[in-house]
N, C-alpha and C positions, 0 to 999 in steps of 0.2 A: 864372652867376656873374654880377655887374655886373663891368666893368674898371674904371669908373671906385671900383673900394672897393682898397683895401690891404685885404691876410691878414693874419691877427690873430694876434697872437701866438702860438710855441706855448704851448701845458699844458704841463703834468704829467705828464697819463697824452699825451700826446702825446707827450711828451720820456722816459717810460718804455719803450713803445712801441720808441720807437727806438734804445734804447736796448737792451732785450733783442734784438732784432734787432744789434744789433752783438755783442753777445756771444756771439746760437745763431753768428754767425759766425769768430768764433773758431779757430784762431790766425790765420786765414787772411780780408789786409784787404775789408772791403770793394767793390764795384765799381761804378760811375755803371748797371752794363747788369745785374746781377747778378740776379734771380727774386725773391730777395728784396727790395733797395730796389723793386721794383716791385709787390711784392706790397704792402711795408709804404706807399708810395701809394699804390693801389686802399683797404684801410685807411680810412687817414687821409679820401680823399676823401666819399668814403661816409657814414663818420663825421661829417663836414662838409656834405653833404648833405642827410639826417637830422633833423641842427640848423639846417639851414635858415638855413649862414652864410654871409653876402653877403661874396664877394672873385671875386679876378676870374682866369682860365685855370690858370694857374703855382699856386696854392694845393696846396700838399704836393704836385708833384711829384716824377719819380724825380731828379731835380736836385736841387729841396730837401734831398728828404728824403738822399741821399746824404750833402748840406751838412751838412746836421744829426745826421749819423757821424759826420761829421769833424770837428767842434767837438766833438764825444764823449769823440772819441783821444783831443784835445787834452790832455784829462785823464787816459790814459790810465796808471797808470805802469808796464802790462805794455808799451807803445810805444815803442820806440827815437825815434824820430821827432819832430817840433816838431808834429804836426796843424797846424791850421788856429787861429788867432790868435780866432779872430771867439764868437761863443756867446753865452747866459749862463749866468745863475750855478745855472740849470739845468741847462745838462751838467757841472761840479763839479761 
């Protein structure tokens, strides 16, 4: 992967996979170091590798997958906290 390239935005399919992992972990909150987050990262990186995506080494790493799930959590009506304020329309 090329370090000078910026990573692509999360696609609808990737967001759905992250949402599925988020939902499957309930009522437990995802952790950066949880095996589920690592597996999601590996899956998404394998997908991008097969697609030939040009990106840097941080593409869909564990921290990024965790952050995506925290963006999703911000819109979870069952979550009593605030979650992250970032994200995009797909997270809603």
